[in-house]
DOPASE-420146 format. One record per residue (C-alpha): residue in three letters; x, y, z. Coordinates in steps of 0.02 Angstrom, whole numbers, plus 50000, padded with zeros to 5 digits. Layout:
<recs>
<rec residu="Ala" X="X" Y="Y" Z="Z"/>
...
</recs>
This chain:
<recs>
<rec residu="Met" X="56922" Y="57366" Z="54592"/>
<rec residu="Arg" X="57059" Y="57335" Z="54472"/>
<rec residu="Asn" X="57000" Y="57388" Z="54299"/>
<rec residu="Ala" X="57045" Y="57221" Z="54221"/>
<rec residu="Leu" X="56922" Y="57133" Z="54337"/>
<rec residu="Leu" X="56794" Y="57265" Z="54309"/>
<rec residu="Ser" X="56804" Y="57241" Z="54120"/>
<rec residu="Ser" X="56782" Y="57052" Z="54139"/>
<rec residu="Ala" X="56631" Y="57082" Z="54249"/>
<rec residu="Leu" X="56550" Y="57185" Z="54111"/>
<rec residu="Leu" X="56598" Y="57099" Z="53948"/>
<rec residu="Leu" X="56538" Y="56923" Z="53984"/>
<rec residu="Gly" X="56573" Y="56848" Z="53817"/>
<rec residu="Leu" X="56420" Y="56736" Z="53829"/>
<rec residu="Ala" X="56334" Y="56662" Z="53680"/>
<rec residu="Ala" X="56169" Y="56749" Z="53633"/>
<rec residu="Cys" X="56066" Y="56771" Z="53476"/>
<rec residu="Gly" X="56087" Y="56935" Z="53380"/>
<rec residu="His" X="55939" Y="57020" Z="53303"/>
<rec residu="Gly" X="55965" Y="57087" Z="53126"/>
<rec residu="Ser" X="55868" Y="57224" Z="53039"/>
<rec residu="Ser" X="55723" Y="57174" Z="52932"/>
<rec residu="Lys" X="55722" Y="57237" Z="52753"/>
<rec residu="Ser" X="55592" Y="57264" Z="52615"/>
<rec residu="Asn" X="55615" Y="57315" Z="52434"/>
<rec residu="Lys" X="55511" Y="57455" Z="52357"/>
<rec residu="Ala" X="55423" Y="57400" Z="52197"/>
<rec residu="Asn" X="55460" Y="57564" Z="52107"/>
<rec residu="Gly" X="55643" Y="57592" Z="52148"/>
<rec residu="Gly" X="55713" Y="57436" Z="52226"/>
<rec residu="Ser" X="55783" Y="57539" Z="52369"/>
<rec residu="Thr" X="55800" Y="57461" Z="52539"/>
<rec residu="Leu" X="55724" Y="57520" Z="52702"/>
<rec residu="Ser" X="55792" Y="57451" Z="52867"/>
<rec residu="Ala" X="55675" Y="57436" Z="53017"/>
<rec residu="Pro" X="55753" Y="57452" Z="53189"/>
<rec residu="Ala" X="55795" Y="57292" Z="53280"/>
<rec residu="Thr" X="55656" Y="57237" Z="53398"/>
<rec residu="Pro" X="55722" Y="57193" Z="53570"/>
<rec residu="Ala" X="55681" Y="57013" Z="53624"/>
<rec residu="Val" X="55576" Y="56986" Z="53783"/>
<rec residu="Val" X="55696" Y="56916" Z="53914"/>
<rec residu="Arg" X="55628" Y="56821" Z="54060"/>
<rec residu="Val" X="55723" Y="56774" Z="54217"/>
<rec residu="Asn" X="55640" Y="56646" Z="54328"/>
<rec residu="Gly" X="55473" Y="56684" Z="54245"/>
<rec residu="Glu" X="55487" Y="56872" Z="54268"/>
<rec residu="Val" X="55512" Y="56990" Z="54120"/>
<rec residu="Leu" X="55676" Y="57080" Z="54131"/>
<rec residu="Pro" X="55630" Y="57263" Z="54110"/>
<rec residu="Gln" X="55695" Y="57339" Z="53950"/>
<rec residu="Ala" X="55744" Y="57492" Z="54047"/>
<rec residu="Asp" X="55869" Y="57385" Z="54141"/>
<rec residu="Ile" X="55943" Y="57319" Z="53978"/>
<rec residu="Asp" X="55945" Y="57498" Z="53903"/>
<rec residu="Ala" X="56040" Y="57563" Z="54057"/>
<rec residu="Val" X="56171" Y="57431" Z="54041"/>
<rec residu="Ala" X="56188" Y="57457" Z="53857"/>
<rec residu="Thr" X="56212" Y="57644" Z="53887"/>
<rec residu="Glu" X="56360" Y="57611" Z="54011"/>
<rec residu="Leu" X="56443" Y="57486" Z="53893"/>
<rec residu="Ser" X="56414" Y="57593" Z="53739"/>
<rec residu="Val" X="56333" Y="57449" Z="53642"/>
<rec residu="Pro" X="56163" Y="57420" Z="53565"/>
<rec residu="Ala" X="56028" Y="57365" Z="53682"/>
<rec residu="Thr" X="56001" Y="57211" Z="53573"/>
<rec residu="Ser" X="56185" Y="57158" Z="53584"/>
<rec residu="Pro" X="56233" Y="57002" Z="53682"/>
<rec residu="Glu" X="56346" Y="57105" Z="53795"/>
<rec residu="Ala" X="56199" Y="57212" Z="53852"/>
<rec residu="Val" X="56073" Y="57075" Z="53872"/>
<rec residu="Asp" X="56188" Y="56951" Z="53958"/>
<rec residu="Thr" X="56260" Y="57083" Z="54074"/>
<rec residu="Ala" X="56084" Y="57141" Z="54124"/>
<rec residu="Ile" X="56035" Y="56956" Z="54156"/>
<rec residu="Tyr" X="56187" Y="56930" Z="54266"/>
<rec residu="Leu" X="56155" Y="57094" Z="54361"/>
<rec residu="Ser" X="55976" Y="57039" Z="54393"/>
<rec residu="Leu" X="56035" Y="56873" Z="54461"/>
<rec residu="Leu" X="56163" Y="56956" Z="54578"/>
<rec residu="Lys" X="56029" Y="57070" Z="54643"/>
<rec residu="Ala" X="55907" Y="56930" Z="54668"/>
<rec residu="Tyr" X="56033" Y="56821" Z="54760"/>
<rec residu="Ala" X="56087" Y="56969" Z="54868"/>
<rec residu="Thr" X="55905" Y="57008" Z="54915"/>
<rec residu="Lys" X="55870" Y="56824" Z="54954"/>
<rec residu="Asn" X="56016" Y="56825" Z="55074"/>
<rec residu="Glu" X="55972" Y="56993" Z="55152"/>
<rec residu="Val" X="56125" Y="57081" Z="55077"/>
<rec residu="Pro" X="56099" Y="57268" Z="55052"/>
<rec residu="Leu" X="56104" Y="57320" Z="54868"/>
<rec residu="Pro" X="56249" Y="57440" Z="54837"/>
<rec residu="Glu" X="56248" Y="57600" Z="54733"/>
<rec residu="Gly" X="56415" Y="57609" Z="54651"/>
<rec residu="Ala" X="56494" Y="57753" Z="54560"/>
<rec residu="Asn" X="56451" Y="57666" Z="54393"/>
<rec residu="Leu" X="56389" Y="57500" Z="54327"/>
<rec residu="Ala" X="56559" Y="57413" Z="54348"/>
<rec residu="Asp" X="56578" Y="57473" Z="54528"/>
<rec residu="Thr" X="56402" Y="57418" Z="54572"/>
<rec residu="Met" X="56429" Y="57246" Z="54495"/>
<rec residu="Asn" X="56597" Y="57230" Z="54585"/>
<rec residu="Gln" X="56520" Y="57270" Z="54752"/>
<rec residu="Leu" X="56376" Y="57147" Z="54720"/>
<rec residu="Glu" X="56494" Y="57009" Z="54670"/>
<rec residu="Asn" X="56596" Y="57033" Z="54828"/>
<rec residu="Ala" X="56441" Y="57028" Z="54937"/>
<rec residu="Val" X="56363" Y="56879" Z="54848"/>
<rec residu="Phe" X="56527" Y="56786" Z="54849"/>
<rec residu="Asp" X="56531" Y="56785" Z="55039"/>
<rec residu="Lys" X="56355" Y="56709" Z="55040"/>
<rec residu="Ala" X="56381" Y="56578" Z="54901"/>
<rec residu="Pro" X="56458" Y="56405" Z="54927"/>
<rec residu="Pro" X="56646" Y="56401" Z="54913"/>
<rec residu="Pro" X="56709" Y="56382" Z="54734"/>
<rec residu="Pro" X="56795" Y="56225" Z="54677"/>
<rec residu="Pro" X="56989" Y="56216" Z="54687"/>
<rec residu="Gly" X="57077" Y="56298" Z="54540"/>
<rec residu="Asn" X="57250" Y="56354" Z="54498"/>
<rec residu="Glu" X="57264" Y="56536" Z="54547"/>
<rec residu="Pro" X="57311" Y="56605" Z="54719"/>
<rec residu="Tyr" X="57203" Y="56744" Z="54792"/>
<rec residu="Ile" X="57203" Y="56866" Z="54934"/>
<rec residu="Lys" X="57080" Y="56957" Z="55047"/>
<rec residu="Val" X="57100" Y="57149" Z="55058"/>
<rec residu="Asp" X="57022" Y="57311" Z="55111"/>
<rec residu="His" X="57018" Y="57417" Z="54957"/>
<rec residu="Ala" X="57006" Y="57603" Z="54913"/>
<rec residu="Tyr" X="57002" Y="57664" Z="54737"/>
<rec residu="Leu" X="56983" Y="57845" Z="54687"/>
<rec residu="Phe" X="56934" Y="57852" Z="54504"/>
<rec residu="Leu" X="57014" Y="57987" Z="54398"/>
<rec residu="Asp" X="56921" Y="58087" Z="54265"/>
<rec residu="Lys" X="56982" Y="58013" Z="54100"/>
<rec residu="Val" X="56963" Y="58180" Z="54009"/>
<rec residu="Thr" X="57059" Y="58286" Z="54135"/>
<rec residu="Val" X="57167" Y="58149" Z="54205"/>
<rec residu="Lys" X="57325" Y="58255" Z="54224"/>
<rec residu="Ala" X="57233" Y="58393" Z="54320"/>
<rec residu="Asp" X="57134" Y="58268" Z="54415"/>
<rec residu="Lys" X="57291" Y="58175" Z="54479"/>
<rec residu="Lys" X="57356" Y="58335" Z="54559"/>
<rec residu="Lys" X="57183" Y="58382" Z="54630"/>
<rec residu="Ser" X="57141" Y="58209" Z="54698"/>
<rec residu="Lys" X="57310" Y="58159" Z="54769"/>
<rec residu="Pro" X="57286" Y="58249" Z="54939"/>
<rec residu="Ser" X="57127" Y="58155" Z="54970"/>
<rec residu="Ala" X="57201" Y="57992" Z="54922"/>
<rec residu="Glu" X="57355" Y="58018" Z="55029"/>
<rec residu="Ala" X="57248" Y="58074" Z="55178"/>
<rec residu="Phe" X="57153" Y="57913" Z="55168"/>
<rec residu="Arg" X="57307" Y="57808" Z="55155"/>
<rec residu="Lys" X="57389" Y="57888" Z="55307"/>
<rec residu="Ala" X="57229" Y="57863" Z="55410"/>
<rec residu="Ala" X="57219" Y="57680" Z="55360"/>
<rec residu="Ala" X="57407" Y="57651" Z="55399"/>
<rec residu="Ala" X="57385" Y="57733" Z="55571"/>
<rec residu="Asp" X="57250" Y="57612" Z="55625"/>
<rec residu="Gly" X="57262" Y="57442" Z="55546"/>
<rec residu="Ala" X="57105" Y="57382" Z="55632"/>
<rec residu="Lys" X="56987" Y="57518" Z="55569"/>
<rec residu="Pro" X="56879" Y="57471" Z="55421"/>
<rec residu="Phe" X="56906" Y="57570" Z="55261"/>
<rec residu="Met" X="56721" Y="57617" Z="55256"/>
<rec residu="Thr" X="56735" Y="57692" Z="55431"/>
<rec residu="Ile" X="56890" Y="57791" Z="55384"/>
<rec residu="Phe" X="56804" Y="57861" Z="55231"/>
<rec residu="Glu" X="56650" Y="57917" Z="55327"/>
<rec residu="Glu" X="56760" Y="58000" Z="55460"/>
<rec residu="Gln" X="56872" Y="58087" Z="55333"/>
<rec residu="Lys" X="56733" Y="58158" Z="55226"/>
<rec residu="Leu" X="56856" Y="58157" Z="55082"/>
<rec residu="Lys" X="56837" Y="58248" Z="54919"/>
<rec residu="Gly" X="56822" Y="58158" Z="54754"/>
<rec residu="Ala" X="56664" Y="58112" Z="54671"/>
<rec residu="Tyr" X="56706" Y="57934" Z="54621"/>
<rec residu="Trp" X="56774" Y="57833" Z="54771"/>
<rec residu="His" X="56757" Y="57645" Z="54781"/>
<rec residu="Ile" X="56779" Y="57592" Z="54960"/>
<rec residu="Ser" X="56757" Y="57411" Z="55017"/>
<rec residu="Asp" X="56813" Y="57301" Z="55159"/>
<rec residu="Asn" X="56853" Y="57115" Z="55144"/>
<rec residu="Glu" X="56866" Y="57099" Z="54955"/>
<rec residu="Tyr" X="56935" Y="56945" Z="54868"/>
<rec residu="Tyr" X="57050" Y="56958" Z="54715"/>
<rec residu="Pro" X="57174" Y="56848" Z="54624"/>
<rec residu="Thr" X="57343" Y="56897" Z="54680"/>
<rec residu="Arg" X="57395" Y="56940" Z="54504"/>
<rec residu="Phe" X="57284" Y="57095" Z="54507"/>
<rec residu="Phe" X="57403" Y="57177" Z="54627"/>
<rec residu="Pro" X="57579" Y="57149" Z="54556"/>
<rec residu="Trp" X="57637" Y="57311" Z="54636"/>
<rec residu="Leu" X="57613" Y="57233" Z="54807"/>
<rec residu="Leu" X="57774" Y="57163" Z="54884"/>
<rec residu="Ala" X="57768" Y="56974" Z="54897"/>
<rec residu="Asp" X="57822" Y="56988" Z="55076"/>
<rec residu="Met" X="57699" Y="57125" Z="55126"/>
<rec residu="Pro" X="57644" Y="57084" Z="55303"/>
<rec residu="Leu" X="57462" Y="57046" Z="55341"/>
<rec residu="Gly" X="57373" Y="57200" Z="55409"/>
<rec residu="Glu" X="57491" Y="57320" Z="55324"/>
<rec residu="Thr" X="57427" Y="57459" Z="55214"/>
<rec residu="Ser" X="57511" Y="57486" Z="55045"/>
<rec residu="Lys" X="57594" Y="57639" Z="54982"/>
<rec residu="Leu" X="57489" Y="57752" Z="54872"/>
<rec residu="Asn" X="57475" Y="57668" Z="54698"/>
<rec residu="Ile" X="57438" Y="57770" Z="54546"/>
<rec residu="Thr" X="57367" Y="57686" Z="54389"/>
<rec residu="Thr" X="57307" Y="57769" Z="54228"/>
<rec residu="Glu" X="57136" Y="57780" Z="54299"/>
<rec residu="Ala" X="57143" Y="57792" Z="54489"/>
<rec residu="Tyr" X="57235" Y="57812" Z="54651"/>
<rec residu="Glu" X="57230" Y="57649" Z="54746"/>
<rec residu="Ile" X="57258" Y="57597" Z="54924"/>
<rec residu="Val" X="57256" Y="57416" Z="54989"/>
<rec residu="Arg" X="57267" Y="57338" Z="55161"/>
<rec residu="Leu" X="57316" Y="57153" Z="55150"/>
<rec residu="Lys" X="57206" Y="57047" Z="55259"/>
<rec residu="Glu" X="57240" Y="56866" Z="55211"/>
<rec residu="Arg" X="57337" Y="56761" Z="55087"/>
<rec residu="Tyr" X="57256" Y="56597" Z="55036"/>
<rec residu="Glu" X="57345" Y="56434" Z="54996"/>
<rec residu="Ala" X="57183" Y="56363" Z="54935"/>
<rec residu="Lys" X="57160" Y="56420" Z="54755"/>
<rec residu="Phe" X="57019" Y="56448" Z="54630"/>
<rec residu="Asp" X="57002" Y="56494" Z="54449"/>
<rec residu="Asp" X="56914" Y="56644" Z="54377"/>
<rec residu="Arg" X="56803" Y="56697" Z="54524"/>
<rec residu="His" X="56688" Y="56798" Z="54414"/>
<rec residu="Gly" X="56657" Y="56661" Z="54292"/>
<rec residu="Trp" X="56624" Y="56530" Z="54433"/>
<rec residu="Leu" X="56499" Y="56647" Z="54516"/>
<rec residu="Gln" X="56409" Y="56681" Z="54353"/>
<rec residu="Asp" X="56393" Y="56495" Z="54316"/>
<rec residu="Phe" X="56335" Y="56460" Z="54492"/>
<rec residu="Leu" X="56191" Y="56587" Z="54484"/>
<rec residu="Lys" X="56142" Y="56537" Z="54305"/>
<rec residu="Ala" X="56132" Y="56355" Z="54355"/>
<rec residu="Gln" X="55998" Y="56401" Z="54484"/>
<rec residu="Ala" X="55897" Y="56509" Z="54368"/>
<rec residu="Thr" X="55775" Y="56486" Z="54221"/>
<rec residu="Ile" X="55826" Y="56606" Z="54081"/>
<rec residu="Glu" X="55724" Y="56634" Z="53923"/>
<rec residu="Lys" X="55779" Y="56751" Z="53783"/>
</recs>
């Protein structure tokens, strides 16, 4: 998924209470000792959200486990999983937290009621995204390009074949592929797509600072909606009881 959308899926910017360190003064020296922050017990629909889940999110986001970003992202992830399970949607295992949440959002979005009208056009695409190692990005570009180009050529040769099927058939190299069919994105996330790109056509190989990317355009929608991620988050939270 486009990295800008991934970032918005992870850093929710929700209001949450912080937990400061407790302090006590020694009588003989007046020095200060700081006790570690105690994680709050978080309950979602009456069930305690495992601290291990919050810790795992915090590790991927590189923030403290007591931070609003970690807690609120873990809550949102649990709501996505619960809604997916309720609707018999298989839980994905992405290359990382952002990829997993992206795949969950796309799956849940198809099962949720349609969002209200907004002001942003969107498209439906098949999407392949080969992540590049940030440390060795220059070498990784050269090493990964043959796999990405092989995928693009196969997709262009058969416009009806799902990207997931192509990926399974190609057995392509590259540890961090994101492959998905029938994803929805605001059109602005693909400025490199030609405005007149025909439906069913596969894009040229796009290189970003973080990935090789291939897109097959499936639909353009005249109906519009605002921030899809924000709407889905609000929809799931409205149906849940959250205590923290």
